[in-house]
VEXMAR-705911 format. One record per residue (C-alpha): x, y, z. Coordinates in pm, whole numbers, plus 50000, padded with zeros to 5 digits. Each point is the difference from the previous one (the first is absolute). Layout:
<sites>
XYZ/...
</sites>
This chain:
<sites>
919687320292980/500084962050005/501864988449685/497864968449987/496825019949945/498935006949641/500315035749872/496445013249978/501075027549761/497935025350192/500665035549889/497675018950234/498384989550327/497115021250129/499164994450367/496665013650119/499635007950370/496465010250078/499875031350221/503795003050038/501175035650071/502735020150171/498355002250343/499584962050008/503694994749926/500915026150262/497964980850257/501644967249901/503475015250025/499275012750351/498924964950098/503214985249865/498264979149736/502344977849798/499315007749633/503254992749814/498464996249655/497985032150009/502795019150173/502394988349728/497685013149729/499665033350177/503735003050071/501194990449652/497425018949800/497615028950031/496705003950181/497365025550087/496285006850046/497584988749730/496835020549981/496924978649964/496855008749812/496515008750114/498614976350113/503104985150171/498584965250053/501234965949892/497394990249742/500395031749794/503635009050073/501664967449891/498395001149654/501215036049974/503514988650091/500134970949756/498325018449708/501575034250050/496595016249961/497435017850215/496714982950095/498205020449733/501974979949746/500194965650162/496515001050153/500444986850357/499065025450268/499584977750305/499244964950117/496525000749848/498795004049644/496575015849957/497334993749741/497275024250089/499244992450365/501314964449977/503574991350091/502674973649969/503554996050130/502485011449734/502264976249814/502545000749717/497315002549732/499185034450142/503545012549919/499705016249658/503715005849929/502914976749929/501994988750302/503815001549991/500324962949929/497605002749707/502035028449847/503184979850051/498384970549825/499615022749694/503755006350018/500924963350020/500835000450371/498544975750254/498845007050355/499244982750328/497415017950215/499054988450350/497385013850241/499335033249824/496515013250083/497225001249741/501584975049760/497384972350011/498944986249761/503315004049812/500275005849627/502384983749754/503695009449989/503414983649989/500724989350356/498144991650321/497615017650239/498544991350340/497415026650092/499915018950329/497485020850192/496284998149907/500594966549830/498454968550147/502254980550236/500504973849728/500145022849697/500244991749633/503635005449902/501915003249675/500754976549839/497144976550081/500864975050270/502815021450142/498575001450353/499844962050017/503644998649888/501035025050268/498154981150272/501454967149888/503515014549999/499825021350316/497014987850198/497185023450099/499575033749830/497235024650081/499305036549930/498735009650346/501064993350359/497824974350173/498345023550245/497535028449985/502035024350205/497564996350288/500715003450366/499604962450040/503274995049813/503085005650212/502765023149885/502404970750001/497714980149769/499635029649766/503765005349981/500574963349932/497515001149714/501505032249859/503374982549991/498454969849832/498285018649715/503075022549956/502154968949958/497484986549748/500475031249784/503774997050001/500094962649939/497485001749717/501835028849833/503374982650016/498554967649867/498365017949707/503065021349928/502154968849970/497364982549790/499215028649757/503285020350001/498205033349951/501595033049908/497585017750238/498854989350345/497365016150220/499244987450352/497715018150241/499684996550379/496625009850146/500754991450364/501895032950043/496595017049977/497844973250162/501965001250325/499015036550052/496304992749953/499944968550209/502595008650265/499835038050027/502775014350216/501694966350053/503495008449876/501404966250102/497594984549750/501035026049742/503664991450055/499324962849967/498205005549670/502735021749850/502754976350112/498124971149836/499545020149681/503655010550000/501114963850031/497984990849691/501305029949803/503574990150087/499454964349882/498345012349679/502985022349925/502374971450072/498204976249763/499055024349723/503015023550008/498105027649818/501905027449818/497695026650142/497795000350309/497115024250050/498005000850326/496735019450004/496855003650208/496485009649901/499505024750288/501235007450350/498384993450335/499925017250335/498085009450310/496655017649964/499435025650273/497155018749834/496354990549961/497664977649813/498285023049751/496614983849943/499215015349665/496634983149961/498895012550340/500755035549888/498264994949666/496994984950177/499755029950232/500285023649700/497244981849811/502124982949733/499894964550140/496804980150046/500124969750227/498404965850032/500244972250255/501164964349952/500754980949681/501715014149693/503695006049967/501614992350336/501765024850221/503144981050090/501065006450356/503484991650116/498834972950238/502264969950023/497874973250155/499694972349744/502334977649799/499605005549624/503264985349879/498644966049909/498735002649644/496974979050094/499335017950330/496465010050088/498185017350279/498604980150286/496284994650043/500075022950305/501635027849798/497444996149721/497165002150254/501495031550152/500375015249654/496314994249924/499005013950337/502135031049958/498675005449649/496464998650136/500785025450271/501515022949738/496854999449793/498055014050296/502565026850070/502274983850259/503445002149836/503344988550134/500965036650044/497045005250235/500814968050185/503585011850032/498855032250163/497904981150251/502784975150071/502485028250055/497715014850265/499944965950170/503764995349965/499584969149780/500855013249652/503614988749993/499124964650106/497194996249746/502025014249711/502844976150084/497694969849986/497175008949758/500204981649666/500785022149701/496854989449820/497885011450295/501565034550004/499745003949624/496394989249988/499055025850257/502075028949875/498355030949857/501435003249653/500175024149711/497124996049757/502115004849688/497225002549738/498115026050207/503015021550097/501345030849824/503644993450095/501844975350221/503374984850087/499964964049878/503364987750133/502585018050213/502714984249782/498865021349704/500685032850181/496965018049872/496315005949948/497794987549718/497005018549863/496894980649898/499495014249650/496934995149781/500844983449671/503314987050137/498994980950310/497104975049990/497665020750220/501845033049993/498325029850167/502385028349904/498995014349660/502944999549760/499715037449936/500305006450377/503014977450051/502685027150007/497955022750226/499304972150251/503614988349990/501365035150057/497635005350294/501214967350154/503655009149940/499475032850186/498224982150286/502724973850043/502905024249954/498665021050287/499694970150236/502115003050314/500844973650258/499115005950366/503485014750056/499265027549748/502194987349717/498954991949643/498844964149963/501514997749651/503155011649827/498105001149675/496444996949876/499974999649623/498164988049690/501194966049885/501605013849684/502655016750218/501274965250095/498914975549732/500275000549622/499594973649737/497274977949854/498984985850341/499915033450188/496225002449979/499794969850231/501745018950282/498325018850282/498555033649893/501685018950286/503454990650132/500635003550374/503615001150120/500014996350382/502205025050182/503514984850014/498234966349970/499555003250373/496214999549973/498184967849912/497245002349741/497104978950120/496854991149810/498144989450313/496865017650116/500315011250361/498465027550207/502935023849957/502185009549704/503224995450200/501194972250226/503194982950117/502064983549724/498814965249907/503574987049990/503075014350176/502234993349697/499125004649636/501315010849663/502135030849934/500885016449670/503814994849997/501404965349942/503594992349902/502194990249705/503564986649993/502244986749724/503454985449960/502044981149741/501075002949638/499015032549836/498705016050320/501465034350067/500215002550378/500425037749966/496895003649786/497165020350141/496884984050140/498385033850062/496264998949931/500104962549930/496454987749946/498284966349997/499385003749626/503775002249939/500774964350108/498904982349680/501845024149766/503134996550215/499844962049998/499685000149620/503035023149975/502004976950227/499344972749742/501165022849718/496465005949873/498115032249925/497145009550226/496535002249853/498535031649855/496774991050178/501635000250344/499435027950249/503384994850166/503545008149889/503334982250027/501655009750328/503405016949972/501704970250162/500074980749670/500635010149639/496845003449797/499674979249684/497545024949856/496284996749948/497904979449763/496434990249928/499204965150128/497044980349863/496645012650121/498304979950270/497354979949819/498244988950316/498694968150157/496434991550083/499305008850360/499714970850239/498185001750333/501674992850332/497914972850162/501924997650325/498285009550325/503124991950198/501915027249814/497395025650098/500154989750364/503795002650004/499775035549866/497515008150275/502254985250268/502845022649888/497805030950008/499805004249622/496234996150003/497635015150252/
</sites>
């Protein structure tokens, strides 16, 4: 460490690597990737798989990691929050449990948090926070005015890469931008660590996941991203000299060789889903044809005209699915899909009529099916006294579903209470669907057939990774059955603090437990809406919205 640098006094550094897992590191090792910082952590400490939750997706999994609780307690089940049939992108006011840095504030310890998903708008605590994923590109930070300070000190800082992930962006340009935003994370974290001297630091890197969605199968791009991330981790360790380092991911990632399982198509064919054409909640297709990364961006007049035209065709029964069938017969489907504006496709897509349906899949991120229940949902059609009967019939139907190769489509089909518990559990899906080996992709799209080729060649897997080294870490301690919920209790123990009685996780055997205590109850914040169209489009471009 450079003797001229101030001692930040950091006790524990938590590094979040979105989608990191053993198979990814194996691939990088085979390629000869240079990762001295991460390899040093692995060599000098202990590491192993970290089982993620259901659903194993960014927006729900990171709050589970930083609260130590299941979604039934913290309340975030996916990228969208639902109020009846209306929706909004989730934000930090949807998280109904204390984050690690808020608990540490109660104990008189300060924190610096950079780029962690679902942290905008931030609450009050001793320290500093720059939000990550699902925040606007120029998010409100804590304390007020912090982002302006960071930009004045370091130059540009943004949450998202400046591209949509579309084919019009070259791989070289994408890699360059991944390196740029990765450097921004590291520079901002080091600046804030020196300025605030926190006992706890938490920096998250999202590009380790983004590269799989935007550059699937391009392992040179993967290597470039990890080498850039490793460089920043090394510099953070050099500057902050933390006593303990914990590295954790929210889920794994890998190749999907199974099928799209179009749940709504099955439910439509079985009489549970009613459909409508045009308007309403959009069906986000993973079409990357427009730039949405300028906060003031808007559609062209031509695109708007096409949208109106497509909407009109839909109202007389000519949907984009029917057009697709005709175009396929003419050999033009691939060309049109590559060039058709998103708005045009959405406007003409046959969609689920939520108020009229008995049951439906709202978002593939949720991993499940919702029933439309009278007295609970605004226009519910399932009588409350028939809820259990209808749900059990649907569970039997879905559990028996087999893919075209004769294998079960799901590893588990279960009532939500098997997976979620807590005061927010009644906001979860009614039926949980666990895709077989997470090799099948749950799709909410309405198509002619229940099964189709996977929408994306790479997507999320259940096993992520955890590693730890430094003071108080027992390298011989067991990481058997390590779970996402265990990260927060383990971080608290590394700081000499008890974990919370409210937490679903336990302290991993790699660190001595400081016992358990009751922390103050979460008293809540008023929910704020996410008025940021660009955020929604980014989620669509990465395949998180259909």
